[in-house]
C-alpha positions in Angstrom: -8.2 -0.1 -9.2 -7.6 -2.9 -6.3 -10.7 -5.6 -6.0 -11.0 -7.9 -3.2 -12.3 -11.2 -2.5 -12.6 -13.3 0.7 -13.7 -17.0 1.2 -13.6 -19.4 3.7 -12.2 -23.1 3.5 -11.6 -26.1 6.4 -8.8 -27.3 6.2 -8.7 -31.6 7.2 -6.0 -32.4 9.4 -3.8 -35.5 9.0 -4.3 -36.5 12.5 -6.2 -34.4 15.4 -3.4 -32.0 16.6 -3.2 -31.5 20.1 -1.7 -28.8 22.7 -2.1 -28.0 26.2 -5.1 -26.1 25.1 -6.9 -28.3 23.2 -7.7 -30.3 20.2 -8.1 -29.8 16.3 -9.3 -32.2 13.8 -10.3 -29.5 11.1 -8.9 -25.9 11.1 -11.3 -23.0 9.4 -9.0 -20.7 7.7 -9.7 -17.2 5.6 -8.5 -16.4 2.4 -8.5 -12.9 1.6 -7.5 -12.2 -2.5 -6.6 -8.6 -4.2 -6.8 -8.3 -7.9 -5.6 -5.6 -10.2 -4.8 -5.5 -13.8 -4.9 -9.5 -14.1 -2.6 -10.0 -10.9 -3.7 -11.3 -8.2 -2.2 -11.3 -4.3 -2.9 -14.1 -2.0 -3.4 -13.7 2.4 -4.2 -16.1 4.9 -5.5 -15.8 8.6 -6.7 -19.3 10.4 -9.2 -19.1 12.8 -8.1 -19.4 16.8 -10.2 -19.3 20.0 -7.3 -18.4 22.4 -7.0 -15.1 20.5 -10.3 -14.4 19.3 -9.8 -14.9 15.6 -13.0 -16.4 14.2 -14.5 -16.5 10.3 -16.9 -14.1 11.1 -14.2 -11.6 12.8 -11.8 -12.3 10.2 -14.0 -12.0 7.1 -15.5 -8.6 8.6 -12.6 -6.9 8.9 -10.9 -8.2 5.5 -13.9 -6.8 3.5 -13.4 -3.4 5.7 -10.2 -2.5 3.2 -12.3 -2.6 0.2 -13.3 0.7 0.2 -9.3 2.1 1.7 -7.7 0.0 -1.3 -9.6 1.1 -4.1 -8.4 4.2 -4.1 -4.7 3.3 -4.2 -2.5 1.6 -6.9 -1.0 -1.7 -6.3 2.4 -0.2 -7.2 2.0 1.8 -4.3 3.3 -0.6 -1.3 3.5 1.7 1.2 -0.2 3.3 0.3 -1.2 -0.2 0.4 0.2 -0.9 3.9 -1.4 2.2 5.2 -5.0 1.2 4.0 -4.8 -2.1 5.3 -3.6 -0.9 8.8 -6.4 1.1 9.0 -8.9 -1.6 7.9 -7.6 -4.3 9.9 -7.4 -2.0 13.6 -6.3 -4.0 16.6 -7.4 -7.0 14.5 -3.9 -8.5 14.2 -4.7 -12.0 12.0 -6.7 -10.1 9.7 -3.8 -7.8 9.0 -1.9 -10.5 8.7 -3.8 -11.9 6.0 -4.1 -8.4 4.3 -0.8 -7.8 4.4 0.5 -10.6 3.1 -1.9 -10.5 0.3 -0.5 -6.8 -0.4 3.0 -7.7 -0.6 2.1 -10.7 -3.0 0.2 -8.5 -5.2 2.9 -5.7 -5.6 5.9 -8.2 -5.6 4.0 -9.6 -8.4 3.6 -6.3 -10.1 7.1 -6.0 -10.5 7.9 -9.3 -11.8 10.1 -10.6 -9.4 9.5 -13.1 -6.2 9.1 -11.1 -3.0 12.6 -12.4 -1.4 14.0 -11.3 -4.2 12.9 -7.5 -4.2 14.2 -7.4 -0.2 17.4 -8.6 -1.6 16.6 -12.1 0.7 18.7 -15.2 -0.9 16.3 -18.2 -0.8 19.1 -20.8 -0.3 19.6 -19.6 3.2 18.1 -19.7 6.4 17.6 -22.8 8.5 15.6 -26.0 7.9 12.2 -26.2 9.6 11.0 -28.6 12.2 8.3 -31.0 12.1 5.6 -30.9 14.8 3.9 -34.1 16.9 1.3 -32.9 18.4 0.4 -34.3 22.2 -1.0 -38.1 22.1 -0.4 -41.1 23.8 3.4 -42.1 23.5 2.7 -45.1 21.0 0.5 -42.6 19.0 3.3 -40.2 19.0 5.8 -42.7 17.8 3.7 -43.7 14.9 3.4 -40.1 13.8 7.3 -39.3 13.9 7.5 -42.7 11.9 5.5 -41.4 9.4 7.7 -38.5 8.7 11.2 -40.1 9.2 13.2 -37.8 7.1 13.0 -34.4 8.4 16.2 -32.9 10.0 14.1 -31.9 13.5 11.0 -32.6 16.0 9.4 -30.2 17.8 6.9 -32.4 20.6 3.9 -30.2 21.9 4.3 -31.1 25.7 2.3 -29.6 28.8 0.8 -33.1 30.0 1.1 -35.0 33.1 3.6 -37.5 31.2 6.3 -35.4 29.5 9.4 -36.8 30.3 8.2 -40.0 29.2 6.7 -38.9 25.7 10.6 -37.5 25.1 12.1 -40.5 26.6 10.0 -42.9 24.3 10.3 -40.7 21.0 14.0 -40.8 21.5 14.2 -44.4 21.1 12.7 -43.9 17.9 15.3 -40.9 16.0 18.6 -39.7 16.8 17.4 -35.8 15.4 17.2 -32.8 17.8 13.9 -32.1 19.6 12.3 -29.0 20.4 9.8 -29.2 22.9 6.6 -26.7 23.5 4.9 -26.4 26.5 2.3 -23.6 25.3 1.9 -22.2 28.6 1.6 -25.8 30.6 4.5 -25.4 33.3 5.1 -24.2 36.5 8.6 -22.2 36.8 9.9 -25.7 39.3 8.7 -27.9 36.1 10.6 -25.9 33.9 13.6 -25.8 35.9 13.8 -29.5 36.8 12.9 -30.7 33.4 15.4 -28.8 31.6 18.4 -31.3 32.6 16.7 -34.4 31.3 15.5 -32.8 28.3 19.0 -31.2 27.5 20.0 -35.0 27.9 17.5 -35.9 25.4 18.9 -34.3 22.5 16.4 -31.1 23.2 17.3 -27.7 22.0 15.7 -25.2 23.6 12.1 -25.1 25.1 9.3 -22.6 23.7 7.1 -20.6 26.1 7.2 -22.9 29.2 5.1 -20.8 31.3 1.8 -18.8 31.3 2.3 -15.2 29.7 3.3 -12.4 32.2 4.4 -15.7 34.8 6.3 -13.7 37.7 8.8 -17.1 37.7 10.0 -16.7 34.1 13.0 -14.9 35.1 14.0 -17.4 37.5 13.3 -19.9 34.6 15.6 -18.1 32.3 18.4 -17.8 35.1 18.1 -21.3 35.9 17.5 -23.5 32.8 20.0 -25.6 31.6 18.3 -24.9 28.0 17.7 -22.1 25.8 13.8 -20.6 26.6 12.0 -18.8 23.6 9.4 -16.9 24.0 6.0 -17.4 21.9 2.8 -16.6 23.3 4.5 -14.3 25.3 5.9 -12.2 22.0 2.7 -10.9 20.1 3.4 -8.1 18.9 6.1 -5.2 18.0 6.0 -3.9 21.3 6.4 -7.2 23.1 10.2 -7.5 21.9 11.7 -5.4 24.6 10.0 -6.9 27.3 11.5 -10.3 26.1 14.8 -9.4 26.3 15.3 -10.0 29.8 13.2 -13.3 30.2 14.1 -15.0 27.3 17.2 -16.1 25.1 14.9 -15.8 21.9 11.3 -15.0 20.5 9.3 -16.9 18.3 7.4 -14.5 15.9 4.1 -15.4 14.4 2.6 -13.7 11.0 -1.0 -14.0 12.5 0.2 -12.4 15.8 1.9 -9.4 14.8 0.1 -8.5 11.9 2.3 -9.9 9.1 5.4 -9.3 6.6 5.8 -6.1 7.4 6.2 -6.0 11.1 7.7 -9.1 11.4 10.5 -7.9 9.8 11.1 -4.9 12.3 10.5 -7.3 14.9 13.5 -9.3 13.9 15.5 -6.5 13.5 14.9 -4.9 16.8 15.5 -8.7 18.4 19.0 -8.7 16.3 19.6 -5.6 18.5 18.5 -7.1 22.1 20.6 -10.0 21.5 18.0 -12.4 20.9 17.5 -15.6 18.6 14.8 -15.4 16.1 12.4 -18.1 14.9 9.3 -17.6 13.4 6.5 -20.3 13.5 3.0 -21.0 11.9 -0.2 -22.0 12.8 -2.0 -25.2 11.0 -2.7 -23.3 7.8 -2.3 -23.6 4.1 0.6 -23.2 1.3 -0.9 -19.5 1.3 0.2 -19.1 4.4 3.4 -21.1 4.8 4.4 -19.0 1.1 4.5 -15.6 3.2 6.2 -17.0 6.3 8.9 -18.5 3.4 9.9 -14.8 2.0 11.9 -14.1 5.5 13.3 -17.5 6.2 16.8 -16.4 5.2 16.5 -13.6 7.9 16.1 -16.5 10.6 17.8 -18.6 13.3 15.3 -20.9 13.3 12.0 -22.0 12.0 9.0 -24.2 11.7 7.0 -24.0 9.0 5.2 -27.4 8.8 1.9 -26.0 8.7 0.4 -27.4 5.2 2.6 -30.3 5.9 0.2 -31.3 8.9 -3.1 -31.1 6.6 -4.8 -34.1 4.5 -5.6 -31.6 2.4 -4.1 -28.2 0.7 -5.8 -25.1 -1.2 -2.8 -24.0 -2.8 0.6 -24.7 -4.6 3.3 -22.3 -3.8 6.4 -22.5 -1.7 6.8 -26.8 -1.0 8.5 -27.9 2.5 9.4 -31.4 2.1 11.9 -32.9 4.7 11.7 -29.5 6.2 13.7 -27.8 3.1 12.0 -25.2 1.3 11.0 -24.8 -2.8 10.1 -21.8 -4.1 8.0 -21.8 -7.4 9.4 -20.2 -9.8 6.9 -17.3 -9.9 6.3 -13.9 -9.1 5.3 -12.7 -5.7 5.2 -15.7 -3.3 4.4 -18.0 -5.7 1.0 -18.6 -5.1 -2.0 -20.3 -6.8 -5.1 -21.6 -5.5 -5.6 -25.0 -6.5 -9.3 -24.0 -7.9 -8.3 -20.9 -9.5 -8.9 -17.1 -8.4 -11.8 -16.2 -5.7 -15.2 -15.0 -7.7 -14.9 -11.3 -7.6 -16.8 -9.3 -5.1 
């Protein structure tokens, strides 16, 4: 019989993290633990006011899976996925945590890493960027100087001095940049900024406009840089609509409901000719280890969430200087620092 436990953690950040919508200094997150016959599976979902995810809502929806999972065996992956989808309903953040925990538990029962069960090579796939949150240009330079060995940097924009920020950062590194406006630009800004950003070594732009802004088609036609959907691509049904508006999509596990839907989104994006990136929230190694399982299927990845923390709650897949190091453990390789959660 599968037991379920849920716990809230407060994750302190190394620096206040600012995007165009606000600043976070401590990130609340909820961990779900599944247990059967000495095997544990873990999943994570962070809180997020933009998507209405709170500690209370996440904990409640995750706990709702308890009676549905108790009648299911941990070796039956499809039955477990059906149970957690019924429990989570339309709460994709809660579904993501449960989906990860189900996959982790199932793979541990098989005695192999999850990516190996899918036939994926952990050495394949792109290196991760490191994200520099919005701040004064001099503080952003100092943040960059703290992590000089990462191969790519993602710069959060959406201010009245965006070009100044990128120009100043370019003075201090020759590494490739990506920029993410988090819905902070107008169509005219996106088009006009694309040329100087391209000259400054920016690879692509994430989510320049607000979701459903009718100017996105014009931006795609005239931008001198590729544009990737982030907020515009949350769930599986969004992929089709992105094909005519963006060059690629950024999938986040918490937004789409976990690994199972993310893999379907990757396949559909490929069929539509879209480039595929996966991103993360500012989350612990629990969430990053889940994302790491599908990196071999991606073109780009942003999995620096745990690297932005001042303290972590778990061990698992480590991301250093943009490169992944997988633990020699079954499942997703996750172990909580203080040991398993107390059983409910």
